[in-house]
C-alpha positions as a Markdown table, in Angstrom:
| # | Residue | x | y | z |
|---|---|---|---|---|
| 1 | Met | -0.1 | -0.1 | 0.1 |
| 2 | Lys | 2.9 | 2.4 | 1.1 |
| 3 | Ser | 4.6 | 1.6 | -2.2 |
| 4 | Met | 1.3 | 2.4 | -4.2 |
| 5 | Ile | 1.0 | 5.7 | -2.5 |
| 6 | Leu | 4.3 | 6.8 | -3.6 |
| 7 | Arg | 4.1 | 5.7 | -6.9 |
| 8 | Trp | 0.9 | 8.1 | -7.0 |
| 9 | Ser | 2.8 | 10.9 | -5.4 |
| 10 | Phe | 5.5 | 10.7 | -8.1 |
| 11 | Phe | 3.3 | 10.7 | -10.8 |
| 12 | Phe | 1.3 | 13.7 | -9.3 |
| 13 | Thr | 4.6 | 15.5 | -8.7 |
| 14 | Ala | 5.5 | 14.7 | -12.5 |
| 15 | Leu | 2.0 | 15.8 | -13.8 |
| 16 | Phe | 2.4 | 19.1 | -11.9 |
| 17 | Val | 6.0 | 19.5 | -13.4 |
| 18 | Val | 5.0 | 19.0 | -16.8 |
| 19 | Thr | 1.9 | 21.3 | -16.7 |
| 20 | Asn | 3.5 | 24.1 | -15.0 |
| 21 | Gly | 6.1 | 23.7 | -18.0 |
| 22 | His | 3.7 | 24.2 | -20.3 |
| 23 | Ala | 1.7 | 26.8 | -18.5 |
| 24 | Lys | 4.4 | 29.5 | -20.1 |
| 25 | Leu | 3.5 | 31.1 | -23.0 |
| 26 | Arg | 5.2 | 29.8 | -26.3 |
| 27 | Val | 6.6 | 32.8 | -28.1 |
| 28 | Val | 8.4 | 32.6 | -31.3 |
| 29 | Ala | 10.5 | 35.9 | -32.2 |
| 30 | Ser | 11.8 | 36.3 | -35.7 |
| 31 | Thr | 14.8 | 38.5 | -34.9 |
| 32 | Ser | 17.0 | 39.3 | -31.6 |
| 33 | Gln | 15.5 | 43.0 | -31.6 |
| 34 | Ile | 11.9 | 41.6 | -31.0 |
| 35 | Ala | 13.3 | 38.9 | -28.8 |
| 36 | Asp | 14.8 | 41.8 | -26.6 |
| 37 | Ile | 11.4 | 43.0 | -26.3 |
| 38 | Val | 9.8 | 39.7 | -25.4 |
| 39 | Arg | 12.6 | 39.1 | -22.5 |
| 40 | Asn | 11.9 | 42.6 | -21.1 |
| 41 | Val | 7.9 | 42.5 | -21.3 |
| 42 | Gly | 7.3 | 39.0 | -20.9 |
| 43 | Gly | 9.5 | 37.9 | -18.0 |
| 44 | Asp | 9.2 | 34.5 | -16.8 |
| 45 | Glu | 5.5 | 34.0 | -18.1 |
| 46 | Val | 7.2 | 33.7 | -21.7 |
| 47 | Asp | 9.1 | 30.6 | -23.0 |
| 48 | Leu | 10.8 | 32.6 | -26.1 |
| 49 | Thr | 12.4 | 31.0 | -29.0 |
| 50 | Val | 14.4 | 33.0 | -31.3 |
| 51 | Leu | 14.7 | 32.3 | -35.1 |
| 52 | Met | 17.5 | 34.1 | -35.8 |
| 53 | Gly | 20.7 | 34.5 | -33.8 |
| 54 | Pro | 23.7 | 37.4 | -33.3 |
| 55 | Gly | 24.8 | 38.3 | -37.1 |
| 56 | Val | 22.1 | 36.8 | -39.1 |
| 57 | Asp | 20.9 | 39.1 | -42.0 |
| 58 | Pro | 17.0 | 39.1 | -41.8 |
| 59 | His | 16.4 | 40.1 | -45.5 |
| 60 | Leu | 18.0 | 36.8 | -46.5 |
| 61 | Tyr | 17.0 | 34.3 | -43.6 |
| 62 | Lys | 14.9 | 31.2 | -44.6 |
| 63 | Ala | 13.1 | 28.9 | -42.5 |
| 64 | Thr | 14.8 | 25.6 | -41.2 |
| 65 | Ala | 12.3 | 22.4 | -40.6 |
| 66 | Arg | 13.3 | 23.2 | -37.0 |
| 67 | Asp | 11.8 | 26.7 | -37.0 |
| 68 | Val | 8.8 | 25.4 | -38.9 |
| 69 | Val | 8.3 | 23.2 | -35.7 |
| 70 | Ser | 9.1 | 26.0 | -33.2 |
| 71 | Met | 6.3 | 27.9 | -34.8 |
| 72 | Gln | 3.6 | 25.1 | -35.2 |
| 73 | Arg | 3.8 | 24.5 | -31.4 |
| 74 | Ala | 4.0 | 28.3 | -30.6 |
| 75 | Asp | 1.1 | 30.1 | -29.1 |
| 76 | Leu | 2.2 | 33.5 | -30.5 |
| 77 | Ile | 4.7 | 34.5 | -33.6 |
| 78 | Leu | 5.9 | 37.7 | -33.4 |
| 79 | Tyr | 8.0 | 39.4 | -36.1 |
| 80 | Asn | 9.0 | 42.8 | -37.6 |
| 81 | Gly | 7.2 | 42.9 | -40.8 |
| 82 | Leu | 7.6 | 45.8 | -43.6 |
| 83 | His | 9.5 | 43.2 | -45.6 |
| 84 | Leu | 12.5 | 42.9 | -43.3 |
| 85 | Glu | 11.9 | 39.3 | -43.3 |
| 86 | Gly | 11.0 | 38.6 | -46.6 |
| 87 | Arg | 12.0 | 35.4 | -47.5 |
| 88 | Leu | 9.7 | 34.0 | -44.0 |
| 89 | Ala | 6.6 | 35.6 | -45.5 |
| 90 | Glu | 5.0 | 32.5 | -46.8 |
| 91 | Thr | 6.0 | 30.4 | -43.7 |
| 92 | Phe | 4.3 | 33.0 | -41.6 |
| 93 | Ser | 1.1 | 32.7 | -43.8 |
| 94 | Lys | 1.1 | 29.1 | -43.7 |
| 95 | Val | 1.3 | 28.8 | -39.7 |
| 96 | Asn | -1.2 | 31.6 | -39.6 |
| 97 | Lys | -3.6 | 29.5 | -41.5 |
| 98 | Leu | -2.5 | 26.5 | -39.3 |
| 99 | Gly | -4.2 | 28.7 | -36.3 |
| 100 | Arg | -1.0 | 30.3 | -34.8 |
| 101 | Thr | -1.5 | 33.8 | -33.9 |
| 102 | Val | 1.2 | 35.9 | -36.2 |
| 103 | Val | 1.6 | 39.6 | -35.8 |
| 104 | Ala | 3.9 | 42.0 | -37.6 |
| 105 | Val | 4.7 | 44.1 | -34.6 |
| 106 | Ala | 6.5 | 47.3 | -36.5 |
| 107 | Glu | 3.5 | 47.4 | -38.7 |
| 108 | Ser | 1.8 | 49.4 | -35.5 |
| 109 | Ile | 3.8 | 52.1 | -36.1 |
| 110 | Pro | 1.8 | 55.2 | -37.6 |
| 111 | Ala | 2.3 | 55.0 | -41.5 |
| 112 | Glu | 3.0 | 58.8 | -41.7 |
| 113 | Gln | 6.1 | 58.2 | -39.4 |
| 114 | Leu | 7.9 | 55.5 | -41.6 |
| 115 | Leu | 10.0 | 56.2 | -44.4 |
| 116 | Ala | 9.6 | 55.0 | -47.6 |
| 117 | Ser | 11.7 | 52.3 | -49.0 |
| 118 | Ala | 14.2 | 52.5 | -52.0 |
| 119 | Asn | 13.5 | 49.1 | -52.6 |
| 120 | Tyr | 10.1 | 48.2 | -53.0 |
| 121 | Glu | 7.3 | 50.6 | -54.5 |
| 122 | Asp | 4.7 | 51.4 | -52.0 |
| 123 | Ala | 6.6 | 50.0 | -49.0 |
| 124 | His | 8.2 | 51.1 | -45.9 |
| 125 | Asp | 12.1 | 51.1 | -44.7 |
| 126 | Pro | 11.9 | 48.1 | -42.0 |
| 127 | His | 14.7 | 49.3 | -39.6 |
| 128 | Val | 12.6 | 51.1 | -37.2 |
| 129 | Trp | 14.6 | 50.1 | -34.3 |
| 130 | Phe | 17.2 | 52.8 | -34.9 |
| 131 | Asp | 14.7 | 55.4 | -33.9 |
| 132 | Pro | 14.2 | 55.0 | -30.1 |
| 133 | Ala | 10.7 | 56.8 | -30.4 |
| 134 | Leu | 9.5 | 54.6 | -33.2 |
| 135 | Trp | 10.6 | 51.4 | -31.2 |
| 136 | Ala | 8.4 | 52.4 | -28.3 |
| 137 | Tyr | 5.4 | 51.8 | -30.7 |
| 138 | Val | 6.7 | 48.3 | -31.2 |
| 139 | Ile | 7.3 | 47.5 | -27.4 |
| 140 | Ser | 3.7 | 48.3 | -26.9 |
| 141 | Ser | 2.5 | 46.1 | -30.0 |
| 142 | Val | 4.6 | 43.3 | -28.2 |
| 143 | Glu | 2.9 | 43.9 | -25.0 |
| 144 | Glu | -0.7 | 44.1 | -26.6 |
| 145 | Ser | 0.0 | 40.7 | -28.3 |
| 146 | Leu | 1.3 | 39.1 | -25.0 |
| 147 | Ala | -1.4 | 40.5 | -23.2 |
| 148 | Gln | -4.4 | 38.9 | -25.7 |
| 149 | Ala | -2.6 | 35.6 | -25.7 |
| 150 | Asp | -2.0 | 35.5 | -21.7 |
| 151 | Pro | -4.6 | 37.9 | -20.4 |
| 152 | Asp | -3.8 | 36.5 | -16.7 |
| 153 | His | -0.6 | 38.5 | -17.0 |
| 154 | Ala | -1.6 | 41.4 | -18.8 |
| 155 | Gln | -1.0 | 43.6 | -15.9 |
| 156 | Asp | 2.6 | 42.3 | -15.5 |
| 157 | Phe | 3.4 | 42.8 | -19.0 |
| 158 | Ala | 2.1 | 46.4 | -18.8 |
| 159 | Gln | 4.1 | 47.1 | -15.9 |
| 160 | Arg | 7.1 | 45.7 | -17.6 |
| 161 | Ser | 6.4 | 47.5 | -20.7 |
| 162 | Ser | 6.0 | 51.0 | -19.3 |
| 163 | Leu | 9.4 | 50.1 | -17.3 |
| 164 | Tyr | 11.0 | 49.2 | -20.6 |
| 165 | Lys | 10.1 | 52.3 | -22.8 |
| 166 | Arg | 11.7 | 54.5 | -20.2 |
| 167 | Glu | 14.9 | 52.9 | -20.6 |
| 168 | Val | 14.6 | 53.0 | -24.2 |
| 169 | Glu | 13.6 | 57.0 | -24.1 |
| 170 | Ser | 16.4 | 57.4 | -21.5 |
| 171 | Val | 18.8 | 55.9 | -24.2 |
| 172 | Ser | 17.7 | 58.1 | -26.8 |
| 173 | Ala | 18.4 | 61.5 | -24.9 |
| 174 | Trp | 21.9 | 59.9 | -23.7 |
| 175 | Ala | 22.6 | 59.0 | -27.4 |
| 176 | Gln | 21.8 | 63.0 | -28.3 |
| 177 | Lys | 23.8 | 64.2 | -25.8 |
| 178 | Arg | 26.9 | 62.1 | -27.1 |
| 179 | Ile | 25.8 | 63.1 | -30.8 |
| 180 | Asp | 26.3 | 66.6 | -29.9 |
| 181 | Ser | 30.1 | 66.4 | -29.6 |
| 182 | Val | 30.1 | 65.8 | -33.4 |
| 183 | Pro | 30.4 | 68.8 | -35.3 |
| 184 | Val | 27.2 | 69.2 | -37.6 |
| 185 | Glu | 29.1 | 69.0 | -41.1 |
| 186 | Gln | 30.8 | 65.9 | -39.9 |
| 187 | Arg | 27.3 | 64.3 | -39.2 |
| 188 | Val | 27.7 | 61.7 | -42.3 |
| 189 | Leu | 27.0 | 58.0 | -41.9 |
| 190 | Val | 28.4 | 55.7 | -44.4 |
| 191 | Thr | 27.8 | 52.0 | -43.9 |
| 192 | Ser | 27.3 | 49.1 | -46.3 |
| 193 | His | 23.5 | 49.2 | -46.7 |
| 194 | Asp | 20.5 | 51.8 | -46.0 |
| 195 | Ala | 19.9 | 50.1 | -42.1 |
| 196 | Tyr | 20.5 | 53.8 | -40.6 |
| 197 | Asn | 17.8 | 56.2 | -42.1 |
| 198 | Tyr | 15.5 | 56.3 | -38.8 |
| 199 | Phe | 18.6 | 56.7 | -36.9 |
| 200 | Gly | 19.9 | 59.8 | -39.1 |
| 201 | Arg | 16.5 | 61.3 | -39.3 |
| 202 | Ala | 16.4 | 61.1 | -35.3 |
| 203 | Phe | 19.7 | 62.3 | -34.7 |
| 204 | Gly | 20.5 | 64.7 | -37.6 |
| 205 | Phe | 22.6 | 62.4 | -39.5 |
| 206 | Gln | 23.2 | 62.3 | -43.6 |
| 207 | Val | 23.2 | 58.6 | -44.1 |
| 208 | Val | 24.8 | 56.9 | -47.2 |
| 209 | Gly | 24.2 | 53.1 | -47.5 |
| 210 | Val | 25.7 | 51.7 | -50.4 |
| 211 | Gln | 23.7 | 48.8 | -51.3 |
| 212 | Gly | 20.2 | 50.4 | -50.3 |
| 213 | Val | 17.4 | 49.1 | -48.0 |
| 214 | Ser | 18.1 | 45.4 | -48.7 |
| 215 | Thr | 21.1 | 43.3 | -48.8 |
| 216 | Ala | 19.8 | 41.0 | -51.4 |
| 217 | Ser | 21.5 | 42.4 | -53.7 |
| 218 | Glu | 25.2 | 43.5 | -54.0 |
| 219 | Ala | 26.5 | 46.9 | -54.6 |
| 220 | Gly | 27.8 | 47.8 | -58.2 |
| 221 | Leu | 31.3 | 49.4 | -59.5 |
| 222 | Ala | 29.3 | 52.5 | -60.2 |
| 223 | Asp | 27.7 | 52.6 | -56.6 |
| 224 | Ile | 31.2 | 52.0 | -55.0 |
| 225 | Thr | 33.0 | 54.7 | -57.3 |
| 226 | Lys | 30.0 | 57.2 | -56.4 |
| 227 | Thr | 30.4 | 56.6 | -52.9 |
| 228 | Ala | 34.3 | 57.0 | -52.7 |
| 229 | Asp | 34.0 | 60.3 | -54.4 |
| 230 | Phe | 31.2 | 61.9 | -52.0 |
| 231 | Ile | 33.6 | 60.7 | -49.2 |
| 232 | Lys | 36.8 | 62.3 | -50.5 |
| 233 | Arg | 34.8 | 65.7 | -51.7 |
| 234 | Arg | 33.2 | 65.9 | -48.0 |
| 235 | Lys | 36.6 | 64.6 | -46.6 |
| 236 | Ile | 34.8 | 62.1 | -44.3 |
| 237 | Pro | 37.4 | 60.8 | -41.9 |
| 238 | Ala | 35.6 | 57.2 | -41.1 |
| 239 | Ile | 33.2 | 54.8 | -42.7 |
| 240 | Phe | 31.8 | 51.7 | -40.9 |
| 241 | Val | 31.2 | 48.1 | -41.6 |
| 242 | Glu | 28.1 | 46.0 | -40.4 |
| 243 | Ser | 27.8 | 42.7 | -38.3 |
| 244 | Ser | 25.2 | 41.2 | -40.6 |
| 245 | Val | 26.9 | 42.4 | -44.0 |
| 246 | Ser | 29.8 | 41.3 | -45.8 |
| 247 | Pro | 32.9 | 44.1 | -45.1 |
| 248 | Ala | 34.3 | 43.7 | -48.7 |
| 249 | Thr | 32.4 | 46.8 | -50.0 |
| 250 | Ile | 33.1 | 49.1 | -47.3 |
| 251 | Glu | 36.8 | 47.6 | -47.3 |
| 252 | Arg | 36.9 | 48.7 | -50.9 |
| 253 | Ile | 35.7 | 52.1 | -50.5 |
| 254 | Ser | 37.8 | 52.8 | -47.6 |
| 255 | Lys | 40.9 | 51.9 | -49.8 |
| 256 | Asp | 39.5 | 53.9 | -52.8 |
| 257 | Ser | 38.7 | 57.0 | -50.5 |
| 258 | Gly | 41.3 | 57.0 | -48.1 |
| 259 | Ala | 38.6 | 57.5 | -45.1 |
| 260 | Arg | 39.4 | 54.6 | -42.3 |
| 261 | Ile | 37.1 | 52.2 | -41.3 |
| 262 | Gly | 35.8 | 53.7 | -38.0 |
| 263 | Gly | 34.5 | 50.3 | -36.5 |
| 264 | Glu | 31.6 | 47.7 | -36.9 |
| 265 | Leu | 28.1 | 48.6 | -36.3 |
| 266 | Phe | 25.3 | 46.5 | -35.4 |
| 267 | Ser | 22.5 | 46.7 | -38.1 |
| 268 | Asp | 20.2 | 43.9 | -38.9 |
| 269 | Ala | 21.0 | 41.9 | -35.7 |
| 270 | Leu | 21.9 | 42.4 | -32.0 |
| 271 | Gly | 25.2 | 40.8 | -30.6 |
| 272 | Ala | 25.5 | 37.8 | -28.7 |
| 273 | Arg | 24.0 | 38.0 | -25.4 |
| 274 | Gly | 26.6 | 38.6 | -22.7 |
| 275 | Glu | 29.2 | 40.1 | -25.1 |
| 276 | Met | 30.2 | 43.1 | -23.2 |
| 277 | His | 32.0 | 46.2 | -24.6 |
| 278 | Ile | 33.2 | 49.4 | -22.8 |
| 279 | Gly | 32.2 | 52.4 | -23.8 |
| 280 | Ser | 34.1 | 55.6 | -23.9 |
| 281 | Glu | 33.2 | 56.8 | -20.6 |
| 282 | Gly | 33.8 | 53.7 | -18.8 |
| 283 | Glu | 30.2 | 51.9 | -19.1 |
| 284 | Gln | 30.0 | 48.5 | -19.8 |
| 285 | Tyr | 27.5 | 47.5 | -22.7 |
| 286 | Asp | 26.0 | 44.2 | -23.5 |
| 287 | Val | 25.6 | 44.1 | -27.3 |
| 288 | Gly | 23.2 | 41.3 | -26.9 |
| 289 | Thr | 20.5 | 43.7 | -25.6 |
| 290 | Tyr | 18.9 | 46.4 | -27.4 |
| 291 | Leu | 19.8 | 49.3 | -25.3 |
| 292 | Gly | 23.5 | 48.2 | -25.1 |
| 293 | Met | 23.4 | 47.8 | -28.8 |
| 294 | Phe | 22.5 | 51.3 | -29.4 |
| 295 | Lys | 24.8 | 52.7 | -26.7 |
| 296 | Tyr | 27.6 | 50.8 | -28.8 |
| 297 | Asn | 26.8 | 51.8 | -32.0 |
| 298 | Val | 26.2 | 55.5 | -30.9 |
| 299 | Asp | 29.8 | 55.3 | -29.0 |
| 300 | Thr | 31.3 | 53.9 | -32.2 |
| 301 | Ile | 30.1 | 56.5 | -34.5 |
| 302 | Val | 30.8 | 59.6 | -32.6 |
| 303 | Asn | 34.4 | 58.2 | -31.9 |
| 304 | Gly | 35.0 | 57.3 | -35.5 |
| 305 | Leu | 33.8 | 60.8 | -36.8 |
| 306 | Ile | 35.7 | 63.1 | -34.1 |
| 307 | Glu | 39.1 | 61.2 | -33.9 |
């Protein structure tokens, strides 16, 4: 009798553990930027799967078999939208038809605040995370999506979302203060592709991306020559490579123009979580987080242009 009671005790304990394990909201995020919002807003109530890791180019990413299984099992799938994950569109559509909830969180931003895309007619530039004011809309969209999927924790999501948005607002003010040290005539940002137009609009930079908004096509010789001539004419001291784009084009332009490479910027993906960098003021940045990535980028740009 005693052994039977013990067996039933073990059974119910195991059942409790399994049930609690599945009680978490299963969320799939396409990019590391969106995943960072989910971690900050969702907290321990969320079981998160991220499709794209550090250095992955979302413009070119295709779903793996494991990705499809994760999405089929998910309660909620969050992606940027605005054509950022162009090769995943069909996959998102299919899992949505299977009953999964799929949300393009960046498409919550009012259209009048979006920039036009040079690559796609009647489309918008998808790199909205480089304007913290726009990113706040995305944070709200993630919060609302989580709350609809898990109403019991809606208040927790709202509280964390409010805190996170204040932190994003604070990093924007910090960035403006750092950028104010760069003379206005030197605020020209040359990179591999047009990932930084929202950043330029928000902080007063002229942005030159050799490949355009998408990385699906490579820069031609005419683009390289035109950019090198522009750099020499404007006497731009530094240009920048990107973490998710081949550095070959920028290295060629650096050689042709005489401008040094001022460093590597994070563009379409965050860095590895826990990867720390020390800023010019001695602060440590975890570039695997949105806030750390943003500070690292600003420090790299400012240091490159004023040294």
